[in-house]
N, C-alpha and C positions, 0 to 999 in steps of 0.2 A: 336438579343439576347433578353432574357427576364430578367426583373428586378422585384424582390419581394418588394412590398412597404407596408408601414403602414402609414396611413394618417387620418386626420380628415375632416369631411364635414363641410359646413358652419353652420350647426346647432349643431356642437359639437360631432357628432357620430364618433366612430373609424371605420375605414374600412381597410381591408387588401386585397391584390390581386396581380396579376402580370400584367406588361405592357411590350409590345414589342417595342423596340427602337434600333437604331443603336449604341447609346452610352448613357452615364449617363445624359448628358445635355439635350438630346432629350427626355429622359424619364421624367426628371423634368419638362420640358416645357409641355409635354403632360398631366401630372397630374395637373399642375397649370391651364392649359386651361380647365380642367374638373372641376375646382372649389374645388380641394382638397389641404389641407395644409399638407405637407409631414412631417412625424415624423421620419421615417427611410426608406432608399432605398438601397437595396443590389442586386448585380448581382446574378442571379440564377445560381447555380453550375450545370453544365451539365455533365453527365457521358460520357465517351468516347463511341463512337459508338460500340466499341468492348466489352464494359462492359454491354451493354443493352441485353435484352433477344434476343436470336437468332430467327430470323424469317425465315421460310422456303419458304415464298412467293417469287416467282421469279420476277425480274424486267425485264419487256418485252421491246423490241425495240420500241413498240408503245408508251409506257409510256415515254420513253426517248425522242421520237420525239415530243410528246405533250409538254413536259417540255421545249424543245428547242424552239418550236414555241411561247410559252407564254413568255419565257425569252427574246426572240428577240423583241417581242412587247414592253416589259417593258424597255429594254435597248434603243430602238429607241424613247421611250417617255421620255428619259433622267432621268429615275429612276436609282439610284446608284446600282452597282452590289450587294452590301451587302443587301440593302433593297429589291431588286428584289428576291434574293435567300431566304431571310427570309419569304417574302410573299408567294412565291411558295411552300416552305416547309410546309406551313399550308394548302395549297390547294390540295396537293397530297394525294390520298387515300391510297396508298401503304405505310405502316408505315416504312418499311425498306428503301424504296427510299426517303421518307420524312426525315428520320434521316440522310441519306447520304448528302442530299442537305443542311440540317441545319449545318452539320459538315463542309461542303465546305464553307458555308457562314461565319462560325466562323473563319476558317483558313484565308479567304480573309480579314476579319476584323482585324485579328492580323498581317497583313502585307504581307501575301503570295499572289502571283499572282493567278488568276483564273485557269490558265492552270496547275500550280504546285499543287493547291488544288485538282483539278479533277484527277490528275495523281496518287493521293494516293488511288484511287478506280479503278484499272485497269479492274476489272471484269464487271464494269458498263460503264466506259468511257475508251475505248481502245486507243491505240497510235494514230490511225486515228483521233478520236474525239479530243484528247488533242492537237495534232499538228494543227488542223484547228483553235481551240480556240487560241493557241499561235500565229498563224499567224494573227488572228483578233486583238489580243492585240497589236502586233507590228505595224500593219497598221492603227490602230484606227477605224477599221470597224467591231467591235464586233457584232453589230446587223446583218450585212450581213453574217458574219461567222456562226452565229446561225441559220439563215434562210437556208444557204447551208446545214447545218447538218440536220435540220428538213426535208427538201426536200429529202435528201439522205436517211435518216432512213425510211421515208415513202415508198420510192421506193424499198429499200432493203427489207422491211417487206413484201411488196406486191409480190416481186420476190420470196422470200423464201417460202411464203405461196402457191404460184402457184406450185412450184416444190414439196413441201411436199404433196399438194393435189393430184398431179399427181402420186406420189409414194404410197399414202395411199390407193387409189382405188384398184390397183392390189394386194396390201398387204392384204386388207380386204377380197377380193374375194378368195385369196389363203388360208387364215385362215378358211373361211367358207367351202372351198373345203376340207381341211384337217379334220375339225370337222365332216363334213358330212360323210367322209370316215370312221372315227373312230366310229361314231354312227352306221353306217350300219354294220361294222364288229363286233361291240359289241352286238347289239340288234336284227338286222334283219337276218343276215347270219346264226347265230347259230340255229335259228328255222328252216330255210330252209334246213340246212345241216344235221339235225337230221335224216331225211328220207334217205339221201344219204349214211350214215354210215351203213344202214341196207342192202344195195345192196351187193350181193355176188360177182359181177364182179369187176374187177380192175377199179378204178376211173382214169379219165384223169389227166395228170400232172397239168394242170391249176387249176382243182378242188382241188387237194391235196395242192397246194400252198395257195389257198384261205382258206382252212380249217386250215392250219398251222398259217396263219396270224390272222384268227379269234380267234383261241385258244390262241394266244399270247396276244391279246387285252382283252380277257375275263378272263384270269388268273390273280390273284393278283400279282404274280411276274412280269408278263409282264407289268402291269400298273406302278409298281414302277420302273421297268427298263426303261420304256418310259419316265417317269418324270425325272429320273436321267440322261438319255441321253440328254434330252432337256436342263436341268439345266447345264450339262457339256458343251454343245455346246454354250450356252449363256455366261458362264463363260470364256471359251476359246476365244470367240469373243472379249469380253471386255478386256481380258488380252492382246491379240494381239494388240488391238487398243491403248493400253498404251505404246507399244514399238515403237521405231522410224521405224524399218523395217516393222512392222505391219501397221502403218499409211501410210507409203509409198506404201505398197502393195494395201491397200484398196483404196487409192486416185488414184493410177494408174488404178485399176480395174474399178472405177467409170467412167473414161473418155474413157476407152477401151471397155466398154460393147457394144455388137453388136446392130445394128439397131437404133431405135428411142431413146432408153434409153441413150446410149452413146452420141449421138448428143445433146440430151437435157441437159446432165450434162456439156458438153463442152460450150454450149451456155449460160448456167447459170453462169459458171465461167468467161466467156468472158464479159458478162454483168456486173458482179460484179467488175471485173478489170477495165473496162472502166469507170464505175460509180465512183468508189473510186478515180481513177487517175484524172478524170475530176474535181471532187470536190477539191482535193488537189491542182491541178494546178490553179484552179479558186481562191482558197484562197491565192495564192501567194507563195506556197512552191517551193523550187528549184526542178527541174525535177528529179535529181538523188534521192533526199530524198523522193519525191512523189512515185517513182518507188519502193523503198525499203519498204515503209509503205504499199503500195498497195499489194506487195508480201506477207507481213506478215499477212494481214487480208483477202486475197482472199479465204482462206478456203480449199486449196488443196496444198499438198506438192510438187506436180509436177509443178504446175504453180508458186508456190513460188520460187522454185529453178531457173526456167526460168527467172522470173522477177528480181531476185537478180543477176543473170548472166548478164542480160541486164543493170541493174544499174551500175555494175562494168565497163562495156564497155562504157556506157554514160559518166562516170567520166573520162575515157581516151580520150573522144572526139568523140566517134562513135555515129551516129544518132540512135535514138530510133528505127525507122523503119528498119534500117540495122541490128540492134542487134536482133530484133524480127524475122527477116528473118531466123535466125539460128534455130528457133523453129517453123518450118512450120506446124508440126503436132498439135501444141497447138494454134497457132495464124494464122488463114487463111489469104490468100492473100488480102481479102477485108479489114481486120483490119490493116495490115501493110501498104497497099496503102493509106487508109484514114489518118493514122498517118503521112505518108510521105507528103501528101498534106498539112496537118496541120502544119508540121514543115517548109515546103517551103513557105507557105503563112503567117506564123506567127499567125495562128488561130487554134492552137492545141486544145484549150478547146472546141471550137465549133465543130470540127470534132469528138472529143471524145463523145460529147453529141449525135451526129448523130449515132455513133456506138451503144451507149446505146439504142437509140430509135429503131434502126434496130433489134438488138438482143432481145429487149423486145418483139417486134412483133413476132420474130422467136420462142421465148419461148412459147408465147401464142399459136402459130400454132402447135408447137411440143406437147404441153399438150393435145390439142384437138385430134391430130393424135394418141397419145398414147392411149387415151381412146377408139378410134374407132378400133385400132389394137388389143388391149388386150382382148376386149369383145369376138370376135370370137375365139381367141386362148383358152380362158378359157372355152368357150362353148364346143369346140372340146375336151379339156382335160376331162371335165365332161362326155362327151359322151363316150370317150374311157374307162373311169373308169366304167361307168354303163355297157358298152358293155362287158368288161372283166368279171364283176360280173355275168351278165346274162348268158353268155356262160359257165362260170365255174360252175354255179349252175344248170342251166336247161339242159345243154348238156347231162349229165349222165341220168337225168330223161327221156329226149327225147329218148336216146339210149335204155333204158330199155323198154320203151313203144313200140318202133319199134320192139324190139326183141320179145315182148309178142304178138304183132300183127302177126309177121311172123310165130310164133310158132302155 
């Protein structure tokens, strides 16, 4: 916390300022050591974090991972939790995140546990994070718990970045494809079709369709209708995403997509499950609780339901591997067999880490395969589009020329 002081120097000059300290006595000692004679010393009143100006800057997993890594080093160096949090809040460049850490430090200083203080900010520190910290507090291994979290967040960030990168490439190409189609229909085709409308003969059906599409894009009403249609589609998508049924539909669709995409999403969720579960087990949480938390943060409603079902069976005494066997479409035989080995040998955490390593490599391979498969598909799509346009535009011209030659 910060204290506002008014003091005199050795030569009698008055000086005011602020000093950071864990408590009043520490602030007094720091000022005396600086050769200052205290006139007044008051605790600086801090606004609640909710009263401060709203910052729209997002707190990224990478920033939280760096915070955990630095926090772990300070705790292992026997720095008190409050002092470590106050020090870190001054080093964090993201003001929103710095304010949250400072607020957490204040709550801990007032007597709250670290896990309870972090739990007040669920959008930054989810149930997974809070429970690992709570386990570290109970076992006296806070430094290790923070290192688990830092490692986990770094791997999670790398995994999410890989999948996003794999999805962004085809999305970018598709957007370029659509824009190219619109530009051709708006600026190129109208000029070519001007000559076609002068022909006396009946135009082929393909040409008539191209003319209709081009007229749609070149008319002001068509442009507004297209924008409205896109806006409506985006609005409906986000509205559906907010409903329980909509989220279930999209989450099921993700893992049931044909080919490489569906397999990639399954491997992504399996990696996330094994990673989260391994960290929670390593941190000392009970198996049933670790399963429930892993289900809550896996990021897919279908997997969440399966893991919650598994958790209920484990509470009744059923083995994890036997419970997961009831969801073979979601958890392949490799996963259940590895977990079964871990349960039988008493090394569940080690086998979970091997599952993570295996599926991390599988995700890497799937991402590379996706790029190599999508490129030729997109080239074929582009070729088909160009072919349709060429045939639709030049076929009637060619037909007229042939008719003229025969005449």
